[in-house]
Structures are given as structure tokens and as C-alpha cells.
N, C-alpha and C positions, 0 to 999 in steps of 0.2 A: 503493500499499499503506499504510495507517495506520500511524502512528508509535506510540511507546509511550503509556502512560497516565500522566496525572499522578499525584503519591505520595498526595493526599489524598482527592480526589474520583473519581478514576478516569475524567478527561477524556481523550479522545481527542486526542493532538496529531497534527494532520495534517502531513504530509512535504511540505514546499515542493517543487513542480516533480513529486511522485511520486504525489500522489493525485487524479489528472486524472479527473473524473468521481465521486469518490466524497466531495467536501468536503460536498456538501449533506447526506446522510445522517450523516456524523460530526458536523457542526454540530448537525444535530436531536437526534441520541443525547446530546450535551453539554447541549444547553439543557433536556432533561428531567431530566436530572441537578440542574442548577441550579435549575430549577424546584421540585424536592423540598424544596429549603432553605426554601423560602417557605412549606412545609407544616409548622405545628407543632402536629400532633394528638396528643394524649396517647393512651395504650394502657392498658385497663381489664383488671386480672388478678382473678378470682375463684375461681381454682383455682391449685395449685402449678404452675410453669413456670420456663421459662427467658427472662431478658429480653436481647432482641437489639435495641440501639440501631439508630435508622434512619439516613438520611442525615444529616438535622441534627445538628449539634455537640451540641446538647442534647435529651436525651429526658425526658418525664414521664409518670410512671407511676402510675395511680392501682389502688390495692388494696383489696380487702375481705377480711378473716381470716375474717368468716363465725363460726360457732360453736367449730369445732375448729382455727382457723388453716390459714394456707399458709405455703409456702416458696418463695422466688424465688430463682432462682441467676442471679447475674450474669454476663454473657459474659466470656471470658478477658480481662483488662486488655490483654493484649499486642495484642489484635486491634482495640482502640480506644483507642489512646493519644491523651491529649489531650479525649477526650470527656466529658461531664458527663452525670449521671444523676439526677434527681431521683424519689423515691418517696414518695407520700402516701397515709395509710390514710384512707379514706373512710368507713367505717362505726364504729359505736359498738359491735358485738359485742364478745364477750368473747376471741376467736380473734386471735392476735397475727399480723402479718406478718414473717416471718422471712427477711431477706437473707442469702445466703451467696454467697461467689464461687467460680466454676467452677475457679480457680485463683489462688493467691497468698492475700491477705488482706483484709478490709476494715480499713484502718486507722483507728480511733476511741480516743477515751479509753479507757482500760483494754485497748486492743488485743486484744479477744476473738477475732477474725477473722471474726465474723458481725454482724449489727445487726438487733435488734428493735425494731418499731413495734408498740406494744401499745394507744395512745389514739386515738380519732378524731381526725383533723387533725393527726396527728405525722408528720411528714417527715423526710428527710434528704436531702440533696445530696452527691453522692461525683463524684471527678475520677479518671480512668484516667492514671497515671504509665508506663503500659506494663508494670508488674509487679504494681501492687495498686491497689485502689479504695481514694481517701484520702476521708475526711468532711470536707467544706469547710464544709457548714452544716447545722443541725438544730435542732429544738426540743423 
């Protein structure tokens, strides 16, 4: 019988002497999770939506505001403690990319609770402290 999962990656902890015949599938499942850490593919948003970080500790989001702008909602910081998200506006259109938190606030200068990317190549990098998303870099 498999043991508990590790707290950060959800790897299966084999039970010594208790997982006879199941170690192979458990190790393969764990290797699949570890392999995902090597993938650092960005996600692109062209419409409003929910940002859900992947397995990698750092997620990169490319966003296009279009003519009217879009709103991207950050997943709850509590579910992604320690994760880092960078959002980069790729287009030169007048529509802004507005970032709002699912819960809590985005801590930034002025502490408005949300964050707006209005110019092409503008970005913000945020870190989850388990309660809020904190701005740790921007331009």
C-alpha cells in the first residue's frame, strides 16, 4: 500500500516492506512529476481567465490586452505558497491587462489590491506568501 505523498510535489512515498509489486508504478508516477519541473513553457492569454500555476515553482504568463483589455484572476495564494508568477504584456494595443487576486490582495506600491499592465513589454513578478501575492519585480 502506498504511503503518504510529499507535501510540495505530491510524490508517492513508498512503504518499505509494504509496497511489494507496486514500487515500479509509484516510481514512474513520481518521475513524471519530476520531469514536469524541467518544462518551463509559458502560457498565453488573449481573453480574461484564471491563472493556474503549473508544477514548476515559477510560471510565466504572456498576455494580450487587445482593444478592450482583459482581466486575469490569480489563483488563491493559499493554494500556491512559495510560487512565483510573472505576467508579461506582449501587445501594443490600448487594452490593459488587469490582474486581480482570487482572494487577498496583490501587495504592490499603493496597495491597490490589483495590478494593471498597460504598455507593451510591461511585466510584473509576484510571489505567494500563502495569503497574498506580493510584487517582487516589475518595470
